[in-house]
C-alpha positions as CSV (number, residue, x, y, z in Angstrom):
1,M,-52.0,149.3,-130.6
2,K,-55.6,149.7,-129.3
3,T,-55.0,146.6,-127.1
4,I,-51.8,148.1,-125.7
5,G,-53.5,151.4,-125.1
6,K,-56.3,149.8,-123.2
7,S,-53.9,147.8,-121.1
8,I,-52.0,150.9,-120.2
9,V,-55.2,152.7,-119.2
10,K,-56.4,149.7,-117.1
11,S,-53.0,149.5,-115.5
12,M,-52.8,153.2,-114.6
13,T,-56.4,153.1,-113.4
14,A,-55.6,150.1,-111.1
15,L,-52.5,151.9,-109.9
16,L,-54.4,155.0,-109.0
17,I,-57.2,153.1,-107.3
18,F,-54.7,151.1,-105.1
19,M,-52.7,154.3,-104.4
20,L,-55.9,155.9,-103.2
21,L,-57.0,152.9,-101.1
22,C,-53.7,151.9,-99.6
23,G,-51.9,155.3,-99.5
24,V,-54.7,157.6,-98.5
25,I,-57.9,155.9,-97.3
26,Y,-56.3,153.0,-95.3
27,T,-53.5,155.2,-93.9
28,G,-56.1,157.9,-92.9
29,I,-58.4,155.3,-91.2
30,V,-55.5,153.8,-89.2
31,T,-54.1,157.2,-88.2
32,L,-57.5,158.4,-87.1
33,A,-58.2,155.2,-85.1
34,A,-54.8,155.4,-83.4
35,Q,-55.3,159.0,-82.5
36,I,-58.7,158.2,-81.0
37,A,-57.8,154.9,-79.2
38,F,-54.2,155.4,-78.4
39,P,-53.3,159.1,-78.6
40,Y,-50.3,158.9,-76.2
41,Q,-48.7,155.9,-77.9
42,S,-49.4,157.1,-81.5
43,N,-47.8,160.5,-80.8
44,G,-44.5,158.9,-79.7
45,S,-45.1,158.2,-76.0
46,I,-43.4,161.5,-75.1
47,I,-42.8,162.0,-71.4
48,T,-43.7,165.6,-70.5
49,V,-43.7,167.0,-67.0
50,D,-44.6,170.6,-66.2
51,E,-44.3,171.5,-69.9
52,S,-40.8,170.1,-70.0
53,T,-40.1,167.3,-72.5
54,Y,-37.7,164.5,-71.3
55,G,-37.9,162.1,-74.2
56,S,-39.9,159.1,-75.4
57,E,-40.6,155.9,-73.6
58,L,-39.8,154.1,-76.8
59,I,-36.4,155.6,-77.7
60,G,-33.3,154.9,-75.7
61,Q,-31.1,157.6,-74.3
62,D,-27.4,157.5,-73.5
63,F,-27.0,157.9,-69.7
64,T,-23.4,157.8,-68.5
65,G,-23.6,159.6,-65.1
66,E,-22.6,157.3,-62.2
67,G,-25.8,158.2,-60.3
68,Y,-28.0,157.0,-63.2
69,L,-29.2,153.7,-64.5
70,W,-27.3,152.9,-67.7
71,G,-29.1,151.4,-70.7
72,R,-27.7,149.4,-73.6
73,M,-24.8,150.6,-75.6
74,M,-25.6,153.1,-78.3
75,K,-23.6,154.1,-81.4
76,V,-24.2,157.8,-81.1
77,D,-23.7,160.0,-84.2
78,T,-23.8,163.8,-83.8
79,F,-22.3,164.7,-87.2
80,T,-24.7,163.4,-89.9
81,Y,-27.8,165.5,-89.1
82,V,-28.2,169.1,-88.1
83,A,-31.3,171.1,-87.0
84,S,-32.6,174.1,-88.9
85,D,-30.5,176.4,-86.7
86,G,-27.4,174.5,-87.5
87,S,-27.0,172.7,-84.2
88,A,-26.1,169.1,-84.1
89,L,-28.8,166.4,-83.8
90,M,-28.1,163.1,-82.1
91,Y,-28.7,160.0,-84.0
92,A,-28.1,156.4,-82.8
93,G,-28.1,153.1,-84.6
94,P,-26.8,149.5,-84.3
95,L,-23.1,148.7,-84.4
96,N,-23.4,146.4,-87.4
97,L,-20.3,144.5,-86.3
98,S,-19.9,140.7,-86.4
99,P,-20.0,139.3,-82.8
100,V,-16.9,137.3,-83.6
101,S,-14.9,140.2,-85.0
102,S,-12.0,141.9,-83.2
103,Q,-13.7,145.3,-83.6
104,Y,-16.7,144.0,-81.6
105,A,-14.5,142.5,-79.0
106,A,-12.8,145.9,-78.6
107,V,-16.1,147.7,-78.2
108,V,-17.3,145.2,-75.5
109,A,-14.0,145.5,-73.7
110,A,-14.3,149.3,-73.7
111,R,-17.8,149.1,-72.3
112,V,-16.6,146.7,-69.5
113,S,-13.8,149.2,-68.7
114,E,-16.4,152.0,-68.5
115,I,-18.5,150.0,-66.1
116,K,-15.5,149.2,-64.0
117,D,-14.4,152.9,-63.9
118,A,-17.8,153.9,-62.7
119,D,-17.9,151.2,-60.1
120,A,-14.7,149.8,-58.7
121,N,-16.7,147.0,-57.0
122,A,-18.2,145.8,-60.2
123,D,-17.5,142.2,-61.0
124,S,-16.7,142.1,-64.8
125,A,-17.4,138.4,-64.9
126,S,-21.0,138.8,-63.9
127,I,-22.0,141.9,-66.0
128,P,-25.3,141.1,-67.7
129,A,-25.0,140.7,-71.5
130,D,-27.3,143.6,-72.3
131,L,-25.1,146.1,-70.6
132,I,-22.2,145.3,-72.8
133,T,-23.9,144.8,-76.1
134,C,-25.9,147.0,-78.5
135,S,-29.5,146.1,-79.4
136,G,-30.6,145.4,-83.0
137,S,-32.0,149.0,-83.3
138,G,-29.4,150.7,-81.2
139,L,-32.3,152.6,-79.5
140,D,-33.7,150.0,-77.1
141,P,-35.3,151.9,-74.1
142,Y,-35.3,148.9,-71.9
143,I,-32.8,146.7,-70.1
144,S,-33.4,143.4,-68.3
145,V,-34.2,143.4,-64.6
146,Q,-30.9,141.6,-64.0
147,A,-29.0,144.5,-65.7
148,A,-30.9,147.1,-63.6
149,E,-30.3,145.3,-60.3
150,Y,-26.6,145.0,-61.2
151,Q,-26.4,148.8,-61.0
152,V,-28.3,149.3,-57.7
153,E,-25.3,149.5,-55.4
154,R,-23.5,152.0,-57.5
155,I,-26.5,154.3,-57.9
156,A,-27.3,154.1,-54.2
157,R,-23.8,154.9,-53.2
158,V,-23.4,157.9,-55.6
159,R,-26.7,159.4,-54.6
160,G,-26.4,158.6,-50.9
161,I,-29.7,156.7,-50.7
162,S,-30.5,153.2,-49.7
163,A,-30.3,150.3,-52.1
164,D,-33.9,149.5,-51.1
165,A,-35.0,152.9,-52.4
166,V,-33.3,152.3,-55.7
167,E,-34.8,148.9,-56.0
168,Q,-38.3,150.2,-55.3
169,I,-38.0,152.7,-58.1
170,I,-36.8,150.0,-60.5
171,R,-39.7,147.7,-59.6
172,A,-42.1,150.6,-60.1
173,H,-40.9,151.0,-63.7
174,T,-40.6,147.3,-64.6
175,V,-42.8,146.2,-67.5
176,S,-44.0,142.6,-67.2
177,K,-43.9,140.0,-69.9
178,L,-46.4,140.4,-72.7
179,F,-49.6,138.5,-71.8
180,G,-47.7,137.2,-68.8
181,F,-45.5,134.7,-70.7
182,V,-44.1,136.3,-73.9
183,G,-40.6,137.7,-73.6
184,E,-39.1,138.8,-70.2
185,D,-39.7,141.5,-67.6
186,V,-37.8,144.7,-68.6
187,V,-37.0,148.0,-67.0
188,N,-37.6,151.4,-68.7
189,V,-34.3,153.3,-68.3
190,L,-35.6,156.8,-68.8
191,K,-38.5,156.4,-66.4
192,V,-36.2,155.1,-63.7
193,N,-33.7,158.0,-64.1
194,L,-36.5,160.6,-64.0
195,A,-37.8,159.0,-60.8
196,L,-34.3,159.0,-59.3
197,D,-34.2,162.7,-60.0
198,G,-37.5,163.2,-58.3
199,I,-39.4,163.9,-61.5
200,S,-42.9,162.4,-61.1
201,Q,-44.4,161.1,-64.4
């Protein structure tokens, strides 16, 4: 019994030590370092202009207006979560459908139809894949440069501006490959749409 008791004491002591090291000390050091070195990123990369908050660079938003750059498809849920005042909170996530299922095919077909409805000149055969598919998280804030350029003519026509002006805004908010060779160049959808609305960031 004494041996069992000693083992329990040692186990509990080790548990408490590692809880303190990993759950408090390590977490505190990492949080403090992040706040000092990367305060903007560690606080969510929130875009705020003139005391108005427009969203995070890291979280996708569902833009559907014809004069805006569209991002990837989102499975939006406004029923699961509510705010303290009872108002609905938007939540988005992945579709979790098999890419070979009939349900997924229907979702893609519906998205293609939306794109065609927004732009009668759109060529459904050349729509970039990321405009008609959902990302793994369902919250991807970026699209490919190809997907952004595909929408230039529609945005320019609806807003009554030149295609060159839209392309300049897209280029200004294009993020290059990591280290110059990892991944691909991508475009931040929220930043482009804020710039289209004349909101300087």
